[in-house]
N, C-alpha and C positions, 0 to 999 in steps of 0.2 A: 461308219459302223464303230468305230473309235468311240463316236459322242454316244451312241447307243449302249454300248457297255460300260462309260461312263456313269450314265443315267442309272442302270440297274445297279451299281456300286454305291451311289446315293442315296438309292431311295428307301434303303432301311432306315437310314441315317434321318431322312426328311421325315418320315412316317413317324419316329420315334421323337422328334421333337415337336410333331404337329400335337401329339397324345401328350406329352408335356405341356404346352400352350393350352391345351384344352383343359387340362387339370388345374394349371395354375388361374384359369378364369375363375374358377369356385374356390381360392383359396384365399386367404384375406391380402389385399393389396399393402397394406400397411406392415411394411418391414418390421417395425419397431414394437415391443413388446408393451403391455398395457397392464393394468390391474384392475379386476372385478372383485364383488363381494357377492355371496350368496344369498338369494332371499329365501324366503319362509314357505315356498311352494315344495316343500320335500324335495330339497336339490341332491341329484346324485351326481357321480363320477363315473365313467365308462372307460373299461380297459382301453377301447380301439373304436376305430367307425365301422367295425362289425355288425352287421344287425340281422334279427328275423322278424318274424312277424309279430313279437313282443319287444322289439327293439334291440339295442346292443347290450352285451354283457355287463353289467353293472359292478362297479368295484365296492363301491360303498354309499349308504346315504349321508350328507352331513348338515351341522345346524346352518342356522341362518348368520349372514355376517361375515362366515369363513372368507378370508383373502386368499386370493388364487391370482397368479402371474401367466397372463395370457400369452402365449409365444406364437400361436399360429390360429387359423380358421379354415372350416372347411363344411357347406353347406349349411345347416344349423347349429352347428357346435364348434366351441372354442377348443383348441389345445391349451393345457395348462400345465406350468413346468412344477413338480410338487417338491423334487429334490435335486441332486447332482445327476442321478440315476433312474429316477421316475418321473413319467407324465401321466396324462389322463386327460380326457373329455368330457365336456360338460355342456349341457344344452344353453343355447346365449338366452333362451328365455328364461331361465332358472338364474341369472344374475345380473346386476347391476354393475356399470363403471363407479369406482372410486378413486379418489385422490389417494388414498392409504396404501402403502407399498408392501409386500412381501417380500421382505429382504431377509432371507436366511443368512448365516445359522442364527438360531436364537438358543438361549441358555436356558435349559429346565430349573425350576426351582423345587423346593420342597414338596412332598407328595404328604398324604392322611389318608387312611380309610377308617371310617367308621360306620354307625348304623342307627338309624332310628326305628320307631315302632313298625315299620312297612319293609324299608328296603336297606341294603346296604351301598355305601359310595365309596369310590377314590376321587380324590380331589388333586390334580396337578399343578401346579403353578406354572404357568407360561404369560410371556411377556406379551403375545399377541396369540388371534385367533387362528390358529395356523391348522392347514388342512391334516385328514389322518384318514386312515382305512382300518378295520377290525374283522377278526374272524372266529370263529368256535372252533376249539381243540376238543377232540373227545381221547378218552385213554392216554393220558389223563385229560380230566374237564377242566376247561380253563378258557378264558379270552384274551384274545391277542391284540394289541393294537400297535399299528404304525404311527410316529409321529414324525412328519415330512419336515425338513429344513431345521431340525432340534439336535443339538447336542448338548450332552448332557452335563449338568452342574447340580444333580441330585446328590445330595451329600447328608438328606435328612430323611427317612421315610418313617411315619408315625402310625404304626397298625394298632388302634384302640378295640378294647375286648367286646364291643357293643355290635362287631359283626359278626352274623350268624351264617352268611353263605360265602364271604370272602375268607379264603383259608389263609392266603398268602399273596404278597406282589412284590416284584422286582424287575428288573429291565437289563437291556443289552443294548450297547452302542453299537447296531450291527454295521450301521456305515458312517462313514464321516459327518454325514448330514441326515441320518435318520436314526431313531432311535425306537426300540422296540419295547412296549410294555408287556408283561405278563401277569394276570388275575388268575390265581388258582382255585378252586371252586370248593366247597366241602361235600357236594351231590354229584354222582355221575351224569345226571340228565340236567341238560340246559334249560331255565326257566324264562330266560330272557334278560335283557340288558337294554339301556339307553345311552348315547354318549352326547352331550350337549356342553356348552359354556355357560357356566351360572352369571348371576348378578356381580362377582367378583370379577369375571373374564377368567375364571379358572377352568379347564377341561375337567367335566365330571363325568364320572361313568358310573350310572344309577344300575345297581345288579339286583335284579328280581330274587328274593328267596324261594326256595320249595316251600308249598303251602303248607301251614301248620296241619292241617287235615287236609286228607287225598280223598275225601268222600265227594260224591258227585254234588251232595245238597249243600256243601261248603263252599262250592266253587262257583266262578263267573265263567262261564262258555260264550261265546261270540260265535254266531251263525251268519254265514254271506250267502246270498242268494244272489248268483251272478246275474249280470246283464242287467235288464230292466228298462222301461221307458223306451227313448229311442234307441235303443241297444239292444237288438231281438236276438241275436248270438246265433247260433247254429238252428236248423230246421228240419224236420223228419221228411224222410223221402217217401213216405206211403200216406200220413194223416197231415202232413204239415206243421207239425206241432212245435212251437217255439220255444227256444230252450229258455227263455226269459221267464216266461209262464211257467215251465215245468220245475225250473231251480227253484221258483216261490214256493211253490207246492212242497217238494220236497224239503226244503230248508223249515217250512212251518210244521212239517211232519216230525222232523228232527226236535223243532222246539218243544214240541209237546212230549216227545218221548224223552228228553232232559227234564223237563219240567217235571212231569210224572216221578222223576226220582229226586227231586229236589232242587234242582239244579239251577240258579240265576242266569237266566240267557238274555243277550244282548243281541237284537237282530241290527243288519246294518241296512235293511230294507224289511218293509213288511206289506206293503202294497206295488203296484207296477209304477215306477218311478224313475226317472234319471238320476244315477248317480257318479259323479266321476269318481275315478280311484283317490283321488287327493281326498274328497270328502268321506270316501268310506274310510281310509286310513285315519283321517283326522278325529273322525269320531272314534274309531278302537283306540286311538292313544288316548283319548278323555276317557273313555270307560275301563280301560286297564285291566282287561280279561286275562283271564289264566290262560288260556289256549284259545286258539281259534280255527274253526272249519268253513272252509269255501267251498258251496256245491256247483258244479257245472256239468256239462254233456259233452263229450266228444263228437268229432265230425272229419271224415275222412273220404278222400276224391274215390276210395275204393270200397266198393259196398259191402265188400267180405272183413273188411275189417272190424273187428269188435273187442269188448272187454271192458273190464274196471282198471284204472291207474289212480295212484296218488302221488302227490307233489311236492316236494319241498327245495329249499334254497339251500340254507344252512347244516349242515353235518349235524350240528349239534340238536337239530329240530326233527331229524331222518326217525327216530324210534315213534313218536306219534302219527307219520305216515305209514311206517310199516305195521303198527298195531291195527289201523284203520285199514289197511290194504287185505290184511290176513284175515280180518274178519267179513270182509265183503266177499272174498273167495268163497267164504263158505255157501253164497246163494248160488255158486253154479256158473258165474261169470267167467270167462276167459279172463286170465291173466295179461295186462297189457303193459304192467312194470310197474316198479317205484321207483320215478324219476328224480333226480338230484339236481341243484345248481340253475332249478327253474327259473325262468324270467319273469313270470306273473308277479305284478305288483305286490298283491296280499301276501305273498311269499317272501317280501322283502323287508319288514319290519321284523329289526332282532328283538322287540320287545315282550314278544309273548311267543311260545310254541305254535306253531300254526300248520297247516294241511291243507291242500287242494284237492279235492275228490273230484276226479270225472268219471261220473257214475257207470256210465255207459255209452255206446254211441249213436247219435239220432241218425247217422247216414248207412246204419245198418239193422236191415228189415227185423231180424229177431229182438235186436237189443230196442229198436223202437217199440215194440208190441210190449216189452217190459216196462219202459218208461211211462207208459199210458197207462198203465195198470195201477190203481190204488191200492192192491194188496202189495206188489212188488215195492211201491213208494214207503209204505209201514214196514216193511221187512228191511228195507235200506236203513230207515233210522234207526230201527233196532241195532242193526248191523254195526251203525257207526258209533253209536252209545256203548255198544260192547267194546268195541275197538278203543275207544279212549278210557274205559275202566281198564283194560289189559293194559293200557300203558300207565295208569296211576298204579295198576299193581307192582308194575316192573319199578316206577317211581319207590314205591314203598319197599320192595325188597332191597333197593340201594340205598337206603337212608344209614 
């Protein structure tokens, strides 16, 4: 009896040890840290190991050749130390080992803001390609960037009058080894930005200006037809309609509606072809559209679920998704919501306002019948255009 009681007392500890041992088998057996650099395949940092069907919650995209210190490993990801109080996770496929070391703290140098004929720039002198993250603030409108492993030695910030969108820049030393950069904007709405290291190894923030003309005929609009090729997407439950086929039909209808109004339209695909998200984003970076609309159709395990929804990741781009949703609801569709912080890859770029439109549910019989109706397709295109025009009117009021 004594032995049996002792066994019961030891069982929880034994199970806990077994679980720890099992978890340890998935982790990096190298207890020492080492260094990696990001590759050019749109590397991104994750906040943690949590996932959903679109991957883990993303912290930020990074430029290539950014040095990171690896302190742990789990599955397909490395844990990297950004500063004393901040860590992140990155896919192993997005980095390569390097002999260069990330050895903070680094001292920041002088800053300069200037503009050319197209964009505004902030240049920050740093001694190494250090990791960073960014966010968009609204009310007031500004870009906020955290520089990890940096101690300020910035005593010289030159702001030239050639800037048109950058109103003011400053910083706070938020932590002993993390400096926070503030870029105040002249307009209430965000039009995008891109962070990278230039040929002089300066951290560069390219800030998009609000277009001089807010008429569709003077803008470049990107339209993305979701899925394609060997990525069929969802299927209808009555007609077996494939999402990839109807996203292309709706995207072409939207293209026509925009071009009638004089807009320059860029399509990520115009036929049934397989494109990775890397290929789509790379193409969009080359084209530099004023904004992007991506067309998809939703699906649910419950046939009763139906309606339209729009998605954004950054709060600065929410106004576009709200304007399009408001117009789509005039078609009599159920309101499935305006969803933020969404992990869809094409909501990830900060370089231009973007909106994912899930037009309706292929898994709902009523919505499915609408989706296969050419008249509905034309009406959807007109409402998305009207939503874009409402967004542009809002921008014009806030000039």
